[in-house]
C-alpha positions as CSV (number, residue, x, y, z in Angstrom):
1,M,31.7,-44.7,-18.4
2,K,29.3,-45.5,-21.5
3,K,27.5,-47.9,-19.4
4,G,26.9,-45.5,-16.6
5,F,25.6,-42.9,-19.0
6,Y,23.0,-45.4,-20.7
7,N,22.0,-46.6,-17.2
8,L,21.2,-42.8,-16.3
9,L,19.4,-42.2,-19.7
10,K,17.3,-45.5,-19.0
11,A,16.6,-44.4,-15.6
12,N,17.7,-47.7,-14.1
13,F,18.3,-45.7,-10.8
14,L,14.6,-45.4,-10.4
15,I,13.8,-49.1,-11.0
16,S,16.7,-50.9,-9.1
17,E,16.4,-52.5,-5.9
18,D,17.5,-49.5,-3.8
19,A,15.2,-47.1,-5.8
20,V,13.2,-46.3,-2.7
21,K,16.0,-43.9,-1.5
22,N,16.0,-42.4,-4.7
23,W,12.4,-41.8,-5.0
24,R,12.3,-40.1,-1.6
25,F,14.8,-37.7,-2.6
26,I,13.2,-37.0,-5.8
27,V,9.7,-36.5,-3.9
28,F,11.6,-34.3,-1.3
29,C,13.1,-32.0,-4.2
30,T,9.8,-31.8,-5.7
31,I,8.2,-30.6,-2.7
32,L,10.8,-28.1,-2.0
33,A,10.4,-26.7,-5.4
34,I,6.6,-26.3,-5.1
35,I,7.3,-24.7,-1.7
36,M,9.7,-22.3,-3.6
37,I,7.5,-21.4,-6.4
38,A,4.7,-20.6,-3.9
39,S,6.9,-18.5,-1.9
40,S,7.9,-16.5,-4.9
41,H,4.3,-16.0,-6.0
42,N,3.5,-14.6,-2.6
43,A,6.5,-12.2,-2.6
44,E,5.4,-11.0,-6.1
45,K,1.8,-10.5,-4.8
46,K,3.0,-8.4,-1.9
47,V,5.4,-6.4,-4.3
48,H,2.3,-5.6,-6.6
49,Q,0.3,-4.8,-3.5
50,I,2.8,-2.4,-2.0
51,A,3.2,-0.6,-5.5
52,K,-0.6,-0.3,-5.7
53,L,-1.0,1.3,-2.1
54,S,2.0,3.5,-2.7
55,N,0.0,5.0,-5.7
56,E,-3.0,5.2,-3.6
57,V,-1.0,7.2,-0.9
58,R,0.3,9.5,-3.6
59,E,-3.2,10.3,-4.9
60,L,-4.6,10.9,-1.4
61,R,-1.6,13.1,-0.5
62,S,-2.3,15.3,-3.6
63,E,-6.0,15.3,-3.1
64,H,-5.2,16.4,0.5
65,I,-3.1,19.2,-0.6
66,E,-5.6,20.3,-3.1
67,R,-8.3,20.3,-0.7
68,R,-6.2,22.2,1.9
69,S,-5.4,24.9,-0.5
70,S,-9.1,25.4,-1.5
71,L,-9.9,25.5,2.2
72,M,-7.1,28.3,2.8
73,K,-8.9,30.3,0.0
74,I,-12.4,29.8,1.5
75,K,-11.2,31.1,4.8
76,M,-9.7,34.1,3.6
77,E,-11.2,37.4,4.8
78,S,-11.8,38.8,1.4
79,T,-13.7,35.7,0.3
80,I,-15.9,35.7,3.5
81,T,-16.7,39.4,3.0
82,D,-17.6,38.8,-0.7
83,R,-19.8,36.1,0.1
84,M,-21.4,37.7,2.9
85,A,-21.9,40.9,0.9
86,E,-24.1,38.9,-1.4
87,K,-26.4,38.4,1.5
88,G,-26.6,41.8,2.5
89,V,-24.1,41.5,5.5
90,G,-21.0,43.7,5.7
91,P,-18.0,44.1,8.2
92,S,-18.6,46.4,11.2
93,D,-17.4,49.8,11.1
94,T,-17.1,50.3,14.8
95,P,-14.7,48.0,16.7
96,P,-16.1,45.6,19.3
97,N,-16.3,46.7,22.9
98,K,-14.7,44.6,25.6
99,I,-17.3,43.5,28.3
100,R,-16.0,43.1,31.7
101,V,-17.7,41.1,34.4
102,I,-16.9,42.0,38.0
103,I,-18.0,39.5,40.5
104,K,-18.8,41.1,44.0
105,E,-18.5,38.8,47.1
């Protein structure tokens, strides 16, 4: 038991005659670890991008609501009459007449 532990500490499994198998396994594990780290970095990057885009969507939605409410205020009849009164144009006192076109054959 003691000898096996010392061999492990001295890394005899890396310099023995059948060490090629061990080196292949170590390189394989290292490559897997690098792939796993890269994958986790990509996932984190996507999470940050999703958070950024959701904040942008929230801002754009609030801007849309704000502009829609200002448009509704601008389209109100009282606002239009006030603006046109400044230019000297007022609402008509007489209602419009309906024009009928009769086509004769």
